Phi, psi and omega in degrees: 000141185282149172278126184272147173258177182306309183298318180298319180293313183291335179271347183297133176271088188252008179265105180289147180228150177216137179274132181243127176283127180231084184300329179299332181259359175078028179178213184233153179233139175267125177250137185236159167296141177284153169287166176302318180297314181296321179295317178298317180295319179297313179294319181300319178299316181297318182290321185277342181292122183269339186252050177094083186301335184269003174293125179066025182295327179297309180298319181297322179290320178294320176302320182284343189236345180281129184227165174270186184298336180267359179091007178277139180301138179283326188241153172259166178303328180294347181272355186303312184295314180297318179293326177295344177275356180278170182305130177295329178296316179294313179300317183296324176302314180292319182297318181300319178291317179299319178298316181294311182296328184258009178053046177263113180255165177299323180293326176294319177295321177296318178298320178296321179298320181294327181285000000 
């Protein structure tokens, strides 16, 4: 295996994506691996939230991981509440893929809640 330099690392397309069928929404959604920055921001919000960090956690995860064909995020942070009003079945389909791609386990979520 080759030793990578700075340019090779920064140019690497390392964000995995997966298409999720969401019949409730009438189509498909692309879910992506989060960047390091996005994961840190997502975790920080959960840790800093004083009034129930897991409220709307599904929508918040979809906001952080749903992307268009070019890899640009579909949603802004301001969309969390509106997205949280959507079908839990649809959100859960996206969340399961986001958890797998981003290596988010239930124990990691429990650890974040404790902090």
